[in-house]
C-alpha positions in Angstrom: 87.0 52.9 126.6 85.6 49.7 127.9 88.0 46.8 127.7 89.4 43.9 129.7 86.9 41.3 128.5 86.7 42.4 124.9 84.7 45.6 125.2 81.2 47.0 125.0 79.9 47.6 121.6 77.1 49.9 120.5 73.9 48.1 119.8 73.2 48.0 116.1 76.5 49.7 115.1 79.4 48.1 113.3 82.3 47.3 115.6 82.9 48.6 119.1 82.7 52.3 120.1 84.6 53.7 122.9 83.0 55.0 126.1 84.9 57.0 128.7 83.9 54.9 131.7 83.9 56.6 135.1 81.9 54.0 137.1 80.3 50.6 136.6 78.3 47.9 138.4 77.4 44.4 137.4 73.7 43.8 138.0 73.2 41.4 140.9 71.8 37.9 139.9 68.3 37.3 141.0 69.1 33.9 142.5 72.4 32.9 144.1 72.9 30.1 141.5 72.6 32.4 138.6 75.3 34.4 136.8 74.7 38.0 136.1 74.3 38.8 132.4 74.1 42.6 132.6 76.5 45.5 133.4 75.6 49.1 134.0 78.2 51.7 133.1 78.5 55.4 134.0 80.4 57.7 131.7 82.3 61.0 131.9 79.5 62.5 129.7 76.9 61.7 132.4 75.2 58.9 130.6 74.3 55.4 131.9 74.7 52.5 129.6 73.2 49.1 130.1 75.2 46.3 128.5 74.1 42.8 127.8 77.1 40.5 128.6 77.5 37.8 126.0 79.2 34.5 126.5 81.4 32.8 124.0 84.8 33.3 122.5 84.2 36.9 121.6 83.9 38.0 125.2 82.0 41.2 124.2 79.0 43.0 125.5 76.4 44.9 123.5 74.8 48.2 124.7 71.1 47.7 125.0 70.1 51.1 126.3 71.5 54.6 126.9 70.2 56.9 129.6 70.7 60.7 129.8 71.2 60.5 133.5 73.3 63.5 134.7 74.7 66.8 133.5 78.2 65.8 134.3 80.4 62.8 135.0 78.9 59.8 136.9 81.3 59.4 139.8 79.8 56.3 141.5 76.9 53.8 141.4 75.4 51.2 143.7 72.8 48.6 143.2 70.3 48.0 146.0 71.4 45.0 148.2 67.8 43.9 148.6 65.9 42.1 145.9 62.4 41.5 144.9 60.7 38.2 145.4 58.1 36.7 143.1 57.2 37.8 139.6 59.5 40.0 137.4 62.1 40.3 140.1 64.6 42.1 138.0 62.3 45.1 137.9 63.1 46.0 141.5 66.9 46.3 141.1 67.2 49.9 142.2 70.4 51.7 141.3 71.8 54.8 142.9 74.1 57.1 140.9 76.2 60.0 142.0 77.6 62.8 139.8 79.6 66.0 139.6 76.3 67.8 138.8 75.7 67.9 142.6 73.0 65.2 142.6 72.4 61.6 143.5 69.7 59.8 141.6 67.7 56.6 141.8 66.9 54.4 138.8 65.6 51.1 137.6 67.9 51.1 134.5 67.3 47.4 133.6 63.7 48.1 132.7 63.3 51.9 132.2 65.2 55.0 131.3 63.0 57.1 133.5 64.4 58.6 136.7 62.8 57.4 139.9 63.9 60.0 142.4 66.6 62.7 142.6 68.4 63.9 145.8 70.4 67.0 146.5 71.7 68.7 149.7 72.3 72.4 150.1 75.9 71.9 149.3 76.5 72.5 145.6 79.6 70.4 145.2 80.6 67.2 143.4 79.0 64.0 144.9 81.9 61.6 144.9 80.5 58.3 146.2 77.2 56.6 147.3 76.5 53.4 149.2 73.4 51.6 150.4 73.2 50.3 153.9 73.6 46.5 153.9 70.8 46.0 156.5 68.4 48.9 156.1 66.4 48.9 152.8 65.8 52.6 152.8 69.1 53.9 154.1 72.1 55.1 152.0 75.0 57.6 152.4 76.8 60.0 150.2 80.1 62.0 150.4 81.1 65.1 148.5 84.1 67.2 147.7 83.5 69.7 150.5 84.0 67.0 153.1 80.3 66.4 153.9 78.9 63.0 154.8 75.2 62.7 154.4 72.9 59.8 155.5 69.5 59.5 153.7 66.5 57.5 154.8 63.9 57.3 152.1 61.2 56.3 154.6 62.0 59.5 156.5 62.3 61.9 153.6 63.1 61.9 149.9 63.9 65.6 150.0 66.5 65.9 152.7 69.0 63.7 154.6 67.9 61.9 157.7 70.6 63.8 159.6 72.1 67.2 159.0 75.1 66.6 156.7 78.2 66.0 158.8 81.1 68.3 158.0 84.0 65.9 158.5 87.1 67.3 160.2 90.5 65.9 160.7 89.6 64.9 164.2 86.7 62.9 163.1 83.5 64.9 163.5 80.2 63.9 164.9 76.4 64.4 164.7 73.4 63.0 166.5 73.4 59.3 165.9 76.9 59.2 164.4 80.3 59.4 166.1 83.6 59.5 164.3 87.2 58.8 164.8 90.3 59.4 162.6 92.5 56.4 161.7 95.4 58.4 160.3 96.2 61.6 162.1 94.6 65.0 161.6 94.7 68.5 163.1 91.1 69.4 163.5 90.8 71.4 160.4 88.0 70.9 157.8 88.4 67.8 155.7 89.7 67.9 152.2 87.5 66.3 149.5 85.9 63.0 150.5 86.3 60.4 147.8 84.9 57.1 149.0 82.4 55.8 151.5 81.5 52.2 152.6 79.4 50.5 155.3 80.5 47.7 157.5 78.8 44.4 156.8 76.7 44.7 159.9 75.5 48.3 159.1 76.8 49.7 162.3 79.7 51.7 161.0 80.7 53.9 158.1 84.2 54.3 156.6 85.1 57.3 154.4 88.4 58.3 152.8 89.7 61.6 151.4 92.1 62.8 148.8 94.9 63.0 151.4 94.7 59.3 152.2 93.0 59.8 155.6 90.4 57.2 156.6 87.7 57.9 159.1 85.4 55.4 160.8 82.0 56.4 162.1 79.8 54.5 164.5 76.2 54.6 163.4 73.6 54.5 166.3 70.9 51.9 166.3 68.3 54.7 166.1 69.7 55.7 162.7 71.0 52.4 161.3 68.8 49.6 162.6 65.7 49.0 160.5 62.3 48.3 162.0 60.5 45.1 161.0 58.4 46.9 158.4 61.0 49.1 156.6 60.6 47.1 153.4 56.9 47.7 153.2 57.4 51.4 154.1 59.9 51.7 151.2 57.4 50.1 148.8 54.9 52.7 149.9 57.4 55.5 149.7 58.2 54.6 146.1 54.5 54.4 145.2 53.7 57.7 146.9 56.8 59.8 146.0 57.3 59.0 142.4 55.3 58.8 139.2 57.6 56.1 137.8 55.4 53.5 136.1 57.1 50.6 137.9 55.9 51.9 141.3 52.5 53.5 140.7 49.5 51.9 142.2 48.1 51.4 138.7 50.7 48.9 137.8 49.5 45.6 136.4 48.5 43.0 138.8 51.5 41.0 140.0 53.9 43.8 139.0 54.0 45.7 142.3 57.4 45.9 143.8 58.3 43.5 146.7 61.7 43.8 148.3 63.4 41.2 150.4 67.0 40.7 151.6 69.1 39.1 149.0 71.1 36.0 149.7 
């Protein structure tokens, strides 16, 4: 269940109810001087819960919405590191979720329970982690339990990864635009299940780890990882063109169109 700072209680119910938490993220504050007041929780049942964090002596949170997100446990989630400027800025806080149902999905859970986009490779295995690039607004990566590392660029395609998924081996592995090296040994055999992935702060390297405790570092080429000057506008267009989500459709109310800019 949810604990540590009191717990998360079901909205409208008496007392707290337990949720088997498998992943969580605090929603980023819109401005650097603000404190976040929301948490998004992924559960073993595949649901996403949005909790309003309350201040005061009780130190509790109240569930404000529940989303039927996946058909299996949510293994990881990541809020977009870029933020909208201008009106209704919270509405552009995009969230990626990964699951044992083989999929990765994109949401705007703070304002809608409707899925934005869904992503799946040809490998039908658990997706164990997902991470946005810290410098490229349309780039993210996933890892799965067959030892595959995938890099997606939404401005390139919303249906397949930017690069052919990399089958990580115990000698590192490589693909066009990505070169890898093993930190802790290896014999060249196929990797066991990958469990975690993270970007370097400058967006020029990826680090992934597996169930055997081996860590691999991958250099990402500028061609793949460096954004052009108009990637943010391209992403806005991609979201309008590739989804029927009401937040991104061209028919949205004036002033409600999504604008993304680097958070600070």
